[in-house]
N, C-alpha and C positions, 0 to 999 in steps of 0.2 A: 504494500499499500504506500502511496505517496506520503510524504511528510504531512502530518496533520496541519501544521502551520501554513503550508503552501495551499492547502485546500480551502482554509477558512479566511485567508488574507486576500480576499478579492473584493472589488467594489460593487458586488451584487449579492443578494442574499443567498445563503447556502443552507438548505434544509437537510439535516442529517437524521437518519433513522438508525439508532443502535438497536440491533435485533439479535435473536438467536433462533436457529432452525426449529427448535422444539416448541415454539409458541406462535402458531398461526402465521408462519412466514408467507404463505401463499396469499392470504388475505391482505397482509401488509404490502406485499409486492404489487397487487392490483391497485391498492390505494395510491402508492407512490407513482405508478405509471399514469394514473389519472392526474395527479398533481403535476408531474413533469410535463405531461401533454398540455395542460392548461397554462402553465407558466412559460413554456417555450424557452427561449434564450434569456429571459429576464432574471432567471435564477438557476442555481444548481440544485439538484436533488441527488443525494448520495445515501446508500445503505452501507452500514458498517457492522460486520459480524462481531458480536461481543466476544465470542470464544476465540476467534482468530486474532483479535486485537485486545487481549485482556489488559495489557499494560495501559493502553489509552483509555479503555473503559474504566479502569480503576482510578486513573489520574483525574478523570472527569466525574468520578463518583456515580457512574451509571449503575443503579441497583435494580431497576425494573426493566421489564421487557414488554413492549418496545419503549424506548425513550427517544423522544424527538427533540432536536435543538435547532435553532436558527441562529446563524452567525452572519455578520456583515462587517467587513473591514477588520476581521480578526477578533471581533468582540461578540460574545454571546448576547443575543437580544431576547431570546425566549427559550423556554425549556418545559417539557411536560412528559410525564410518564403515563403510559396507558394508550390504548387504541384511540385514534383520532380519525374523524371522517375526512374524506378528501376535500370537501368544501371548506371545512374549518381550516385545514392546513393551507389551502390556496389563499384564503382570506388573510391569514396570519402572515404569510410570506409576502403578499402584495403590499402590506403595510411598510415594508422595508425596501421595496423596489425604487 
């Protein structure tokens, strides 16, 4: 995985879904596809597997699955644990476009 700092240090919102396979990964994937399609190039949408990136997940204190975060210019703007609807995520990300 690319360095996390490089991923979040951009001038557009970055929605990150910290997930693990064992918890409704397919449902989350469909949601993120909808979000990415709606936002187009105005934002980045990224999934990060908690188990494959344990050090990062621990550093960010990711305890729940899924945990969503929005970053812009390297700064965390929003964070929520638990399933989110695509429309909710779209609305949240658009606040930072």
